[in-house]
N, C-alpha and C positions, 0 to 999 in steps of 0.2 A: 679277358684279353691277355692278362699276364700269365695265364696257366700254361705250363709246358705240356702236361699230359691232358689231352682233351680229344674230343671226337675228331677235330681237324688234324691233330698231330699224331694220332694213334697209328696210322699206317706207316709213317716214317719211323716212329719209335719201335714198332714191331719189327720192321725190316732191319733197323740198326742192331736190335737185340739179337736177331737171327744171325746177322753178319758176325757179330762179336762171338757168338757161340761157336760158329764154325772156325773162325780165326783162332780163338783161344784153344779149341780142341786140337786143331792141327799143330799149333805151336807147342803145346804141352807134350804131344807125342813125339815130336821131332828129335829131342835129345836122346831118347831111348827106344830106337826101333826094335831092339830085341825084346823089350818088355811088351811093346805093342804086338809084336809077332806072337808072343806067348798068349796074349789075349785073343788074337785071331784064331790060333790053333784050338782054343777052348771050345769053339763052336763046332769043331769036327765036321766042317762042311767043304773046305777047299783042300786040294792036294798039298802035300808038304812043300813041293817045289814052288807053289804059287804064293806061299806065305811071305817070304822076304820081299818080293816086288810089291805086294799089297801093303806090307808094313812101311815101306818107303813111299809108295804112291798115294795112299789114302790121306796122310797128313798134308801132302802138297796140294792134293785136290780140294781138301777142306779149306786150306788157307786161300787158294784161288777162288773158291766159291764165296767165301766171306768177303774177300776183296771185291769181287764182282758186284756183290750186293751193296757195297759202298759207292760204286761207280754208276752214274746215270747211264752211261753208254752200254755197260755190260750187265745192267740190272736184270733184264729178262733172262739172260743166260744163267746168271747167278741164282735167280729164283727157281729156275727149272732144275739146276744142279742141286740146290738145297732140297727141293721136294724129292728128287730122285734118290739122293743119299739118305734122306729120312725114311723113305719107303724101304730102301734096302736094309736100314737098321731095324725097322719094324719086322720085316720078313726074317732077318737073322735071329732076332730075339724070339719071335714066334716059333721058329724052328727049334731053337734050344729049349724053350719052355715046353713045347709039345713032347720033346724027348726026355724031359726031366734032367737036362744038363744044368749044372751049377756054373754058369758062366760069369766070371768076374772080369769083365772086359776092361780094357785100358782106354776107354773112350776119351778121358781127359788126362792121359798120361799116367803118371804114377801117383796122382793125388788120391789117397785112400778115401777121402770124403766122398768122391764121386764113384767109387767102386761099389756097386749095389748088386743085389740079388738079380737073378734072371727075370723074375716077375716085375721087380721095380724097374729094371732096365727096359723091359717091354713097355711099361707105362710111360717111362721117360721118352722112349722112342716114339710112342703114339702122340704124346704132347708135342714133340718136335715136328712130327709129320703134320699135325693139325696147324701149327704155326707156319710151317713151310708152305703148306697148301694154301692157307689164307693169304700169305704174302705173294705167292705165285699168281693167284687169282687177281689180287689187287694190282700187281705190277703188269701182268699181261692183259688184264681186262680193260686197260685204258693207257693212254700215253702218260708218261711221267710228267708231273708238274715241277716247277722250280723248287717247291718246298720239299717234295719227296726226294 
């Protein structure tokens, strides 16, 4: 009864962790859009003119996605956005990995501890996709309860 982490609370905890990941990632990128732009360019996938708008827009979208996951009203949209972003991250890393690119993205801003190799980034993106997909299925598979 007094346990915070349990079968009953796991969906809420998973959603809150996912929300925090997206909010923190967006907030940490915000102070250094040029650093994030450099990370985007490492993928060699988008034209140069598209990098500045992406470097400004992605952090905002991540923050909004995380905020939506905290909100009962916008939770379904937030879970869909989280799954979509996570899928995009997987595809980007798979692209870079298949081409042998050494991408040191700025997924969490300038924090070196989170700058990982392309293969590790792909694994991290796959884990985020798994969590996002699970939260999406939980959120959209039923009406939210007061506890979620």
